[in-house]
C-alpha positions in Angstrom: -13.7 -11.6 19.5 -15.7 -11.1 16.9 -12.8 -10.6 14.8 -13.8 -7.1 14.0 -12.3 -3.8 15.2 -14.5 -1.9 18.1 -15.0 1.3 15.9 -17.5 0.0 13.6 -15.5 -1.0 11.0 -17.0 -3.8 9.3 -13.4 -5.5 7.6 -12.5 -8.5 9.1 -9.0 -8.0 11.6 -5.7 -10.3 9.9 -5.4 -13.7 11.7 -1.7 -12.7 12.6 -3.0 -9.5 14.4 -5.8 -11.0 16.2 -3.5 -13.9 17.3 -1.2 -11.2 18.4 -3.9 -9.5 20.5 -5.0 -12.4 21.8 -1.8 -13.4 23.6 -1.9 -9.8 25.5 -4.9 -10.9 27.4 -8.4 -9.5 28.0 -7.1 -6.2 29.0 -6.9 -6.1 24.6 -9.8 -6.4 23.4 -10.4 -3.3 22.2 -7.1 -3.0 20.1 -6.9 -2.2 16.5 -3.7 -2.7 14.1 -2.6 0.8 15.2 -1.9 -0.9 18.3 0.6 -3.2 16.7 2.2 -1.0 14.6 3.2 1.0 17.4 5.6 -1.4 18.7 8.9 -0.9 18.3 9.1 -4.0 16.6 6.9 -3.5 13.9 8.9 -0.1 12.9 10.9 -1.6 10.2 7.8 -3.7 8.3 5.8 -0.7 8.5 8.6 1.3 6.8 9.4 -1.9 4.6 5.6 -1.8 3.2 5.1 2.1 2.8 8.4 1.8 0.6 6.5 -1.1 -1.0 3.2 0.5 -1.5 3.6 4.0 -2.2 6.9 3.6 -4.5 8.9 6.5 -6.3 7.1 8.1 -9.5 7.8 10.5 -12.4 4.8 12.7 -13.8 5.6 13.1 -17.3 3.5 14.1 -20.6 0.0 14.2 -18.0 0.9 10.5 -17.0 2.6 8.9 -13.7 5.3 6.4 -13.9 7.0 4.0 -11.7 10.8 5.9 -11.1 12.7 2.6 -11.1 11.3 2.0 -14.6 10.8 5.1 -15.9 12.0 5.6 -20.0 11.1 8.6 -21.3 11.8 7.3 -24.7 9.5 4.5 -24.2 7.3 6.3 -23.1 7.5 8.9 -26.2 7.2 5.9 -28.2 4.0 4.5 -26.6 2.3 8.1 -26.8 3.1 8.4 -30.8 0.8 5.4 -30.8 -1.7 6.2 -28.3 -1.4 10.0 -28.9 -5.0 10.1 -27.0 -4.7 7.4 -24.3 -2.5 8.1 -21.4 -4.3 6.2 -18.8 -3.4 3.1 -21.4 0.3 4.1 -21.7 0.9 4.1 -17.7 -0.6 0.7 -17.6 1.7 -0.5 -20.8 4.8 1.4 -19.0 4.4 0.4 -15.5 
């Protein structure tokens, strides 16, 4: 196996996935990570990854801030210091 998906995607596949796929034999050579995620045992892991990589956010004063650590007073203080640099404030606050 070449370690690549069959649809021409040049990204190498993760080793844990190719080991899992190889365990299914020759009929699985065209399987992609989507096939792995379609297993019932993968659902909790997929939900956890979605939660981790897509956190809740708050839109405030033209910026996007992580909800779990959002504090309007802190954002206001940083924007008072850097009024034209919302991205810089996002980087500090988040």
